[in-house]
N, CA, C, O and the ligand as a Tripos MOL2 file, in Angstrom:
@<TRIPOS>MOLECULE
protein
  229   227    58     0     0
PROTEIN
NO_CHARGES

@<TRIPOS>ATOM
      1 N         -14.1110   -4.5440   20.8970 N.3       1 MET1
      2 CA        -12.9690   -3.6410   20.7170 C.3       1 MET1
      3 C         -13.3970   -2.2010   20.9610 C.2       1 MET1
      4 O         -14.4200   -1.7620   20.4340 O.2       1 MET1
      5 N         -12.6180   -1.4540   21.7620 N.am      2 ASN2
      6 CA        -12.9210   -0.0510   21.9960 C.3       2 ASN2
      7 C         -12.4530    0.7990   20.8180 C.2       2 ASN2
      8 O         -11.4990    0.4650   20.1150 O.2       2 ASN2
      9 N         -13.1480    1.8870   20.6360 N.am      3 CYS3
     10 CA        -12.8370    2.7850   19.5400 C.3       3 CYS3
     11 C         -11.4920    3.4790   19.7620 C.2       3 CYS3
     12 O         -11.2840    4.0790   20.8170 O.2       3 CYS3
     13 N         -10.5750    3.4100   18.7910 N.am      4 PRO4
     14 CA         -9.2930    4.0990   18.9440 C.3       4 PRO4
     15 C          -9.4050    5.6120   18.7890 C.2       4 PRO4
     16 O          -8.4590    6.3410   19.0840 O.2       4 PRO4
     17 N         -10.5440    6.0750   18.3330 N.am      5 ASN5
     18 CA        -10.7370    7.5070   18.1330 C.3       5 ASN5
     19 C         -11.2500    8.1970   19.3930 C.2       5 ASN5
     20 O         -10.6220    9.1400   19.8760 O.2       5 ASN5
     21 N         -12.3680    7.7480   19.9280 N.am      6 CYS6
     22 CA        -12.9530    8.4130   21.0990 C.3       6 CYS6
     23 C         -12.6740    7.6520   22.4000 C.2       6 CYS6
     24 O         -12.8620    8.1930   23.4890 O.2       6 CYS6
     25 N         -12.2280    6.4050   22.2850 N.am      7 HIS7
     26 CA        -11.8850    5.5710   23.4490 C.3       7 HIS7
     27 C         -13.0760    5.3370   24.3820 C.2       7 HIS7
     28 O         -12.8850    4.9570   25.5370 O.2       7 HIS7
     29 N         -14.2610    5.5510   23.9100 N.am      8 GLN8
     30 CA        -15.4480    5.3370   24.7420 C.3       8 GLN8
     31 C         -16.4170    4.3560   24.1040 C.2       8 GLN8
     32 O         -16.9540    3.4620   24.7580 O.2       8 GLN8
     33 N         -16.6220    4.5480   22.8160 N.am      9 GLY9
     34 CA        -17.5850    3.7030   22.1340 C.3       9 GLY9
     35 C         -17.0040    2.3320   21.8440 C.2       9 GLY9
     36 O         -15.7910    2.1270   21.8960 O.2       9 GLY9
     37 N         -17.8830    1.4090   21.5410 N.am     10 THR10
     38 CA        -17.4420    0.1120   21.0570 C.3      10 THR10
     39 C         -17.6690    0.0710   19.5510 C.2      10 THR10
     40 O         -18.5800    0.7110   19.0250 O.2      10 THR10
     41 N         -16.8390   -0.6800   18.8850 N.am     11 THR11
     42 CA        -16.9460   -0.7400   17.4330 C.3      11 THR11
     43 C         -17.6390   -2.0210   17.0060 C.2      11 THR11
     44 O         -17.4900   -3.0730   17.6280 O.2      11 THR11
     45 N         -18.3830   -1.9060   15.9500 N.am     12 VAL12
     46 CA        -19.0070   -3.0760   15.3490 C.3      12 VAL12
     47 C         -18.3940   -3.3080   13.9820 C.2      12 VAL12
     48 O         -18.0070   -2.3730   13.2800 O.2      12 VAL12
     49 N         -18.3170   -4.5610   13.6300 N.am     13 GLU13
     50 CA        -17.6480   -4.9460   12.3960 C.3      13 GLU13
     51 C         -18.6470   -5.5910   11.4570 C.2      13 GLU13
     52 O         -19.4240   -6.4600   11.8530 O.2      13 GLU13
     53 N         -18.6150   -5.1550   10.2120 N.am     14 ILE14
     54 CA        -19.4710   -5.7460    9.1910 C.3      14 ILE14
     55 C         -18.5790   -6.2700    8.0800 C.2      14 ILE14
     56 O         -17.7800   -5.5280    7.5090 O.2      14 ILE14
     57 N         -18.7180   -7.5390    7.7820 N.am     15 ASN15
     58 CA        -17.8980   -8.1340    6.7340 C.3      15 ASN15
     59 C         -18.6700   -8.2540    5.4290 C.2      15 ASN15
     60 O         -19.8080   -8.7220    5.3920 O.2      15 ASN15
     61 N         -18.0210   -7.8230    4.3750 N.am     16 LEU16
     62 CA        -18.6090   -7.9040    3.0460 C.3      16 LEU16
     63 C         -17.6430   -8.6570    2.1460 C.2      16 LEU16
     64 O         -16.4320   -8.6340    2.3630 O.2      16 LEU16
     65 N         -18.1760   -9.3100    1.1550 N.am     17 ARG17
     66 CA        -17.2900   -9.9110    0.1770 C.3      17 ARG17
     67 C         -17.5320   -9.2330   -1.1630 C.2      17 ARG17
     68 O         -18.6340   -9.2930   -1.7080 O.2      17 ARG17
     69 N         -16.5030   -8.5930   -1.6880 N.am     18 ILE18
     70 CA        -16.5980   -7.9610   -2.9990 C.3      18 ILE18
     71 C         -15.6690   -8.7160   -3.9250 C.2      18 ILE18
     72 O         -14.4480   -8.6560   -3.7830 O.2      18 ILE18
     73 N         -16.2550   -9.4250   -4.8720 N.am     19 SER19
     74 CA        -15.4760  -10.2780   -5.7530 C.3      19 SER19
     75 C         -14.6120  -11.2180   -4.9110 C.2      19 SER19
     76 O         -15.1500  -11.9980   -4.1250 O.2      19 SER19
     77 N         -13.3100  -11.1630   -5.0550 N.am     20 THR20
     78 CA        -12.4370  -12.0610   -4.2860 C.3      20 THR20
     79 C         -11.9170  -11.3950   -3.0220 C.2      20 THR20
     80 O         -11.1200  -11.9860   -2.2940 O.2      20 THR20
     81 N         -12.3600  -10.1670   -2.7520 N.am     21 HIS21
     82 CA        -11.8290   -9.4220   -1.6250 C.3      21 HIS21
     83 C         -12.7530   -9.4950   -0.4180 C.2      21 HIS21
     84 O         -13.9740   -9.3820   -0.5360 O.2      21 HIS21
     85 N         -12.1420   -9.6870    0.7400 N.am     22 LEU22
     86 CA        -12.8970   -9.6050    1.9730 C.3      22 LEU22
     87 C         -12.7800   -8.1820    2.5050 C.2      22 LEU22
     88 O         -11.7000   -7.7250    2.8790 O.2      22 LEU22
     89 N         -13.9080   -7.5030    2.5310 N.am     23 VAL23
     90 CA        -13.9290   -6.0950    2.9380 C.3      23 VAL23
     91 C         -14.6210   -5.9890    4.2850 C.2      23 VAL23
     92 O         -15.6920   -6.5590    4.4910 O.2      23 VAL23
     93 N         -14.0100   -5.2640    5.1890 N.am     24 THR24
     94 CA        -14.5510   -5.0970    6.5280 C.3      24 THR24
     95 C         -14.8270   -3.6330    6.8010 C.2      24 THR24
     96 O         -13.9570   -2.7790    6.6260 O.2      24 THR24
     97 N         -16.0400   -3.3530    7.2300 N.am     25 LEU25
     98 CA        -16.3810   -2.0160    7.6920 C.3      25 LEU25
     99 C         -16.4690   -2.0680    9.2150 C.2      25 LEU25
    100 O         -17.2270   -2.8600    9.7750 O.2      25 LEU25
    101 N         -15.6930   -1.2210    9.8730 N.am     26 ARG26
    102 CA        -15.7650   -1.1200   11.3260 C.3      26 ARG26
    103 C         -16.2550    0.2760   11.6670 C.2      26 ARG26
    104 O         -15.6980    1.2620   11.1840 O.2      26 ARG26
    105 N         -17.2690    0.3700   12.4760 N.am     27 SER27
    106 CA        -17.7780    1.6920   12.8270 C.3      27 SER27
    107 C         -18.0270    1.7820   14.3230 C.2      27 SER27
    108 O         -18.3260    0.7850   14.9810 O.2      27 SER27
    109 N         -17.8980    2.9850   14.8420 N.am     28 CYS28
    110 CA        -18.0440    3.2420   16.2640 C.3      28 CYS28
    111 C         -19.4630    3.7020   16.5640 C.2      28 CYS28
    112 O         -20.0160    4.5430   15.8560 O.2      28 CYS28
    113 N         -20.0440    3.1460   17.6160 N.am     29 SER29
    114 CA        -21.4200    3.5010   17.9730 C.3      29 SER29
    115 C         -21.4900    4.8760   18.6340 C.2      29 SER29
    116 O         -22.5610    5.4780   18.7150 O.2      29 SER29
    117 N         -20.3570    5.3630   19.1000 N.am     30 MET30
    118 CA        -20.3340    6.6370   19.8300 C.3      30 MET30
    119 C         -20.0260    7.8240   18.9120 C.2      30 MET30
    120 O         -20.8310    8.7490   18.7990 O.2      30 MET30
    121 N         -18.8700    7.7970   18.2630 N.am     31 CYS31
    122 CA        -18.4580    8.9560   17.4670 C.3      31 CYS31
    123 C         -18.7010    8.7470   15.9740 C.2      31 CYS31
    124 O         -18.4860    9.6560   15.1720 O.2      31 CYS31
    125 N         -19.1470    7.5520   15.6080 N.am     32 GLU32
    126 CA        -19.4990    7.2300   14.2160 C.3      32 GLU32
    127 C         -18.3260    7.3230   13.2490 C.2      32 GLU32
    128 O         -18.5180    7.4960   12.0460 O.2      32 GLU32
    129 N         -17.1230    7.2090   13.7740 N.am     33 THR33
    130 CA        -15.9680    7.0700   12.8930 C.3      33 THR33
    131 C         -16.0440    5.7200   12.1930 C.2      33 THR33
    132 O         -16.4630    4.7230   12.7820 O.2      33 THR33
    133 N         -15.6400    5.7020   10.9490 N.am     34 ARG34
    134 CA        -15.6640    4.4610   10.1780 C.3      34 ARG34
    135 C         -14.2950    4.1440    9.6240 C.2      34 ARG34
    136 O         -13.5570    5.0330    9.1990 O.2      34 ARG34
    137 N         -13.9720    2.8830    9.6330 N.am     35 TRP35
    138 CA        -12.7360    2.4050    9.0100 C.3      35 TRP35
    139 C         -13.0950    1.3040    8.0400 C.2      35 TRP35
    140 O         -13.9890    0.4960    8.2920 O.2      35 TRP35
    141 N         -12.3960    1.2840    6.9420 N.am     36 TRP36
    142 CA        -12.5750    0.2240    5.9580 C.3      36 TRP36
    143 C         -11.2960   -0.5850    5.8470 C.2      36 TRP36
    144 O         -10.1940   -0.0370    5.8660 O.2      36 TRP36
    145 N         -11.4550   -1.8710    5.7320 N.am     37 LYS37
    146 CA        -10.3190   -2.7290    5.4860 C.3      37 LYS37
    147 C         -10.6410   -3.6300    4.3120 C.2      37 LYS37
    148 O         -11.7670   -4.1080    4.1720 O.2      37 LYS37
    149 N          -9.6590   -3.8570    3.4810 N.am     38 ALA38
    150 CA         -9.8080   -4.8150    2.3910 C.3      38 ALA38
    151 C          -8.6520   -5.7980    2.4780 C.2      38 ALA38
    152 O          -7.4880   -5.3990    2.4370 O.2      38 ALA38
    153 N          -8.9650   -7.0680    2.5980 N.am     39 ASP39
    154 CA         -7.9410   -8.1080    2.7420 C.3      39 ASP39
    155 C          -6.9570   -7.7680    3.8580 C.2      39 ASP39
    156 O          -5.7500   -7.9680    3.7220 O.2      39 ASP39
    157 N          -7.4980   -7.2500    4.9690 N.am     40 ASP40
    158 CA         -6.7130   -6.9480    6.1720 C.3      40 ASP40
    159 C          -5.8280   -5.7050    6.0850 C.2      40 ASP40
    160 O          -5.0170   -5.4550    6.9770 O.2      40 ASP40
    161 N          -5.9820   -4.9270    5.0130 N.am     41 ASN41
    162 CA         -5.2640   -3.6600    4.9250 C.3      41 ASN41
    163 C          -6.2580   -2.5200    5.0810 C.2      41 ASN41
    164 O          -7.3650   -2.5710    4.5460 O.2      41 ASN41
    165 N          -5.8610   -1.5040    5.8090 N.am     42 TYR42
    166 CA         -6.7410   -0.3450    5.9150 C.3      42 TYR42
    167 C          -6.7650    0.4020    4.5900 C.2      42 TYR42
    168 O          -5.7210    0.6630    3.9940 O.2      42 TYR42
    169 N          -7.9540    0.7390    4.1400 N.am     43 VAL43
    170 CA         -8.1110    1.4130    2.8550 C.3      43 VAL43
    171 C          -9.0730    2.5840    3.0070 C.2      43 VAL43
    172 O          -9.8380    2.6710    3.9670 O.2      43 VAL43
    173 N          -9.0080    3.4740    2.0350 N.am     44 GLU44
    174 CA         -9.9620    4.5670    1.9750 C.3      44 GLU44
    175 C         -11.2590    4.0520    1.3650 C.2      44 GLU44
    176 O         -11.2760    3.0550    0.6430 O.2      44 GLU44
    177 N         -12.3390    4.7540    1.6740 N.am     45 VAL45
    178 CA        -13.6390    4.3220    1.1510 C.3      45 VAL45
    179 C         -13.6380    4.3320   -0.3800 C.2      45 VAL45
    180 O         -14.3140    3.5200   -1.0120 O.2      45 VAL45
    181 N         -12.8740    5.2570   -0.9720 N.am     46 GLY46
    182 CA        -12.7780    5.3270   -2.4330 C.3      46 GLY46
    183 C         -12.2340    4.0450   -3.0490 C.2      46 GLY46
    184 O         -12.6470    3.6340   -4.1340 O.2      46 GLY46
    185 N         -11.2980    3.4230   -2.3340 N.am     47 GLU47
    186 CA        -10.7300    2.1760   -2.8360 C.3      47 GLU47
    187 C         -11.7450    1.0430   -2.7840 C.2      47 GLU47
    188 O         -11.7680    0.1660   -3.6480 O.2      47 GLU47
    189 N         -12.5820    1.0790   -1.7540 N.am     48 VAL48
    190 CA        -13.6390    0.0770   -1.6570 C.3      48 VAL48
    191 C         -14.6150    0.2320   -2.8140 C.2      48 VAL48
    192 O         -15.0530   -0.7500   -3.4140 O.2      48 VAL48
    193 N         -14.9470    1.4870   -3.1180 N.am     49 LEU49
    194 CA        -15.8540    1.7480   -4.2280 C.3      49 LEU49
    195 C         -15.2440    1.3010   -5.5600 C.2      49 LEU49
    196 O         -15.9410    0.8140   -6.4500 O.2      49 LEU49
    197 N         -13.9350    1.4790   -5.6690 N.am     50 GLN50
    198 CA        -13.2620    1.0170   -6.8840 C.3      50 GLN50
    199 C         -13.3730   -0.4880   -7.0440 C.2      50 GLN50
    200 O         -13.5970   -0.9830   -8.1490 O.2      50 GLN50
    201 N         -13.2170   -1.2260   -5.9390 N.am     51 LEU51
    202 CA        -13.3650   -2.6710   -5.9900 C.3      51 LEU51
    203 C         -14.7690   -3.0470   -6.4440 C.2      51 LEU51
    204 O         -14.9540   -3.9380   -7.2720 O.2      51 LEU51
    205 N         -15.7480   -2.3530   -5.8880 N.am     52 ALA52
    206 CA        -17.1410   -2.6340   -6.2190 C.3      52 ALA52
    207 C         -17.4340   -2.3140   -7.6750 C.2      52 ALA52
    208 O         -18.1930   -3.0220   -8.3370 O.2      52 ALA52
    209 N         -16.8260   -1.2380   -8.1690 N.am     53 THR53
    210 CA        -17.0440   -0.8470   -9.5600 C.3      53 THR53
    211 C         -16.3540   -1.8150  -10.5130 C.2      53 THR53
    212 O         -16.9040   -2.1740  -11.5540 O.2      53 THR53
    213 N         -15.1380   -2.2370  -10.1460 N.am     54 ALA54
    214 CA        -14.3920   -3.1610  -10.9880 C.3      54 ALA54
    215 C         -15.1190   -4.4840  -11.1460 C.2      54 ALA54
    216 O         -15.0300   -5.1270  -12.1920 O.2      54 ALA54
    217 N         -15.8420   -4.8920  -10.1020 N.am     55 MET55
    218 CA        -16.5600   -6.1450  -10.1250 C.3      55 MET55
    219 C         -17.6550   -6.1570  -11.1960 C.2      55 MET55
    220 O         -17.9760   -7.2040  -11.7600 O.2      55 MET55
    221 N         -18.2170   -4.9860  -11.4640 N.am     56 ARG56
    222 CA        -19.3590   -4.9220  -12.3830 C.3      56 ARG56
    223 C         -18.9430   -4.9310  -13.8430 C.2      56 ARG56
    224 O         -19.7810   -5.1390  -14.7190 O.2      56 ARG56
    225 N         -17.6670   -4.7120  -14.1210 N.am     57 ARG57
    226 CA        -17.2230   -4.6760  -15.5110 C.3      57 ARG57
    227 C         -17.2750   -6.0450  -16.1610 C.2      57 ARG57
    228 O         -16.9320   -6.1850  -17.3350 O.2      57 ARG57
    229 ZN        -15.5480    6.3350   18.6830 Zn       58 ZN58
@<TRIPOS>BOND
     1     1     2 1
     2     2     3 1
     3     3     4 2
     4     3     5 am
     5     5     6 1
     6     6     7 1
     7     7     8 2
     8     7     9 am
     9     9    10 1
    10    10    11 1
    11    11    12 2
    12    11    13 am
    13    13    14 1
    14    14    15 1
    15    15    16 2
    16    15    17 am
    17    17    18 1
    18    18    19 1
    19    19    20 2
    20    19    21 am
    21    21    22 1
    22    22    23 1
    23    23    24 2
    24    23    25 am
    25    25    26 1
    26    26    27 1
    27    27    28 2
    28    27    29 am
    29    29    30 1
    30    30    31 1
    31    31    32 2
    32    31    33 am
    33    33    34 1
    34    34    35 1
    35    35    36 2
    36    35    37 am
    37    37    38 1
    38    38    39 1
    39    39    40 2
    40    39    41 am
    41    41    42 1
    42    42    43 1
    43    43    44 2
    44    43    45 am
    45    45    46 1
    46    46    47 1
    47    47    48 2
    48    47    49 am
    49    49    50 1
    50    50    51 1
    51    51    52 2
    52    51    53 am
    53    53    54 1
    54    54    55 1
    55    55    56 2
    56    55    57 am
    57    57    58 1
    58    58    59 1
    59    59    60 2
    60    59    61 am
    61    61    62 1
    62    62    63 1
    63    63    64 2
    64    63    65 am
    65    65    66 1
    66    66    67 1
    67    67    68 2
    68    67    69 am
    69    69    70 1
    70    70    71 1
    71    71    72 2
    72    71    73 am
    73    73    74 1
    74    74    75 1
    75    75    76 2
    76    75    77 am
    77    77    78 1
    78    78    79 1
    79    79    80 2
    80    79    81 am
    81    81    82 1
    82    82    83 1
    83    83    84 2
    84    83    85 am
    85    85    86 1
    86    86    87 1
    87    87    88 2
    88    87    89 am
    89    89    90 1
    90    90    91 1
    91    91    92 2
    92    91    93 am
    93    93    94 1
    94    94    95 1
    95    95    96 2
    96    95    97 am
    97    97    98 1
    98    98    99 1
    99    99   100 2
   100    99   101 am
   101   101   102 1
   102   102   103 1
   103   103   104 2
   104   103   105 am
   105   105   106 1
   106   106   107 1
   107   107   108 2
   108   107   109 am
   109   109   110 1
   110   110   111 1
   111   111   112 2
   112   111   113 am
   113   113   114 1
   114   114   115 1
   115   115   116 2
   116   115   117 am
   117   117   118 1
   118   118   119 1
   119   119   120 2
   120   119   121 am
   121   121   122 1
   122   122   123 1
   123   123   124 2
   124   123   125 am
   125   125   126 1
   126   126   127 1
   127   127   128 2
   128   127   129 am
   129   129   130 1
   130   130   131 1
   131   131   132 2
   132   131   133 am
   133   133   134 1
   134   134   135 1
   135   135   136 2
   136   135   137 am
   137   137   138 1
   138   138   139 1
   139   139   140 2
   140   139   141 am
   141   141   142 1
   142   142   143 1
   143   143   144 2
   144   143   145 am
   145   145   146 1
   146   146   147 1
   147   147   148 2
   148   147   149 am
   149   149   150 1
   150   150   151 1
   151   151   152 2
   152   151   153 am
   153   153   154 1
   154   154   155 1
   155   155   156 2
   156   155   157 am
   157   157   158 1
   158   158   159 1
   159   159   160 2
   160   159   161 am
   161   161   162 1
   162   162   163 1
   163   163   164 2
   164   163   165 am
   165   165   166 1
   166   166   167 1
   167   167   168 2
   168   167   169 am
   169   169   170 1
   170   170   171 1
   171   171   172 2
   172   171   173 am
   173   173   174 1
   174   174   175 1
   175   175   176 2
   176   175   177 am
   177   177   178 1
   178   178   179 1
   179   179   180 2
   180   179   181 am
   181   181   182 1
   182   182   183 1
   183   183   184 2
   184   183   185 am
   185   185   186 1
   186   186   187 1
   187   187   188 2
   188   187   189 am
   189   189   190 1
   190   190   191 1
   191   191   192 2
   192   191   193 am
   193   193   194 1
   194   194   195 1
   195   195   196 2
   196   195   197 am
   197   197   198 1
   198   198   199 1
   199   199   200 2
   200   199   201 am
   201   201   202 1
   202   202   203 1
   203   203   204 2
   204   203   205 am
   205   205   206 1
   206   206   207 1
   207   207   208 2
   208   207   209 am
   209   209   210 1
   210   210   211 1
   211   211   212 2
   212   211   213 am
   213   213   214 1
   214   214   215 1
   215   215   216 2
   216   215   217 am
   217   217   218 1
   218   218   219 1
   219   219   220 2
   220   219   221 am
   221   221   222 1
   222   222   223 1
   223   223   224 2
   224   223   225 am
   225   225   226 1
   226   226   227 1
   227   227   228 2
@<TRIPOS>SUBSTRUCTURE
     1 MET1         2 RESIDUE 1 A MET
     2 ASN2         6 RESIDUE 1 A ASN
     3 CYS3        10 RESIDUE 1 A CYS
     4 PRO4        14 RESIDUE 1 A PRO
     5 ASN5        18 RESIDUE 1 A ASN
     6 CYS6        22 RESIDUE 1 A CYS
     7 HIS7        26 RESIDUE 1 A HIS
     8 GLN8        30 RESIDUE 1 A GLN
     9 GLY9        34 RESIDUE 1 A GLY
    10 THR10       38 RESIDUE 1 A THR
    11 THR11       42 RESIDUE 1 A THR
    12 VAL12       46 RESIDUE 1 A VAL
    13 GLU13       50 RESIDUE 1 A GLU
    14 ILE14       54 RESIDUE 1 A ILE
    15 ASN15       58 RESIDUE 1 A ASN
    16 LEU16       62 RESIDUE 1 A LEU
    17 ARG17       66 RESIDUE 1 A ARG
    18 ILE18       70 RESIDUE 1 A ILE
    19 SER19       74 RESIDUE 1 A SER
    20 THR20       78 RESIDUE 1 A THR
    21 HIS21       82 RESIDUE 1 A HIS
    22 LEU22       86 RESIDUE 1 A LEU
    23 VAL23       90 RESIDUE 1 A VAL
    24 THR24       94 RESIDUE 1 A THR
    25 LEU25       98 RESIDUE 1 A LEU
    26 ARG26      102 RESIDUE 1 A ARG
    27 SER27      106 RESIDUE 1 A SER
    28 CYS28      110 RESIDUE 1 A CYS
    29 SER29      114 RESIDUE 1 A SER
    30 MET30      118 RESIDUE 1 A MET
    31 CYS31      122 RESIDUE 1 A CYS
    32 GLU32      126 RESIDUE 1 A GLU
    33 THR33      130 RESIDUE 1 A THR
    34 ARG34      134 RESIDUE 1 A ARG
    35 TRP35      138 RESIDUE 1 A TRP
    36 TRP36      142 RESIDUE 1 A TRP
    37 LYS37      146 RESIDUE 1 A LYS
    38 ALA38      150 RESIDUE 1 A ALA
    39 ASP39      154 RESIDUE 1 A ASP
    40 ASP40      158 RESIDUE 1 A ASP
    41 ASN41      162 RESIDUE 1 A ASN
    42 TYR42      166 RESIDUE 1 A TYR
    43 VAL43      170 RESIDUE 1 A VAL
    44 GLU44      174 RESIDUE 1 A GLU
    45 VAL45      178 RESIDUE 1 A VAL
    46 GLY46      182 RESIDUE 1 A GLY
    47 GLU47      186 RESIDUE 1 A GLU
    48 VAL48      190 RESIDUE 1 A VAL
    49 LEU49      194 RESIDUE 1 A LEU
    50 GLN50      198 RESIDUE 1 A GLN
    51 LEU51      202 RESIDUE 1 A LEU
    52 ALA52      206 RESIDUE 1 A ALA
    53 THR53      210 RESIDUE 1 A THR
    54 ALA54      214 RESIDUE 1 A ALA
    55 MET55      218 RESIDUE 1 A MET
    56 ARG56      222 RESIDUE 1 A ARG
    57 ARG57      226 RESIDUE 1 A ARG
    58 ZN58       229 GROUP 0 **** ****
């Protein structure tokens, strides 16, 4: 997949599982823009951290 930000780089996807949530980090090799998805919804990195923190309680 080409980067929607710079339209030049290719993006790599890293899948993580946090508790019951499937979290995906997609990052561009060219402009280093990052996107986070949780359960197929785009989320802010803060929300991902909240999921990770909630898991530890
Ligand atoms: Zn890019």
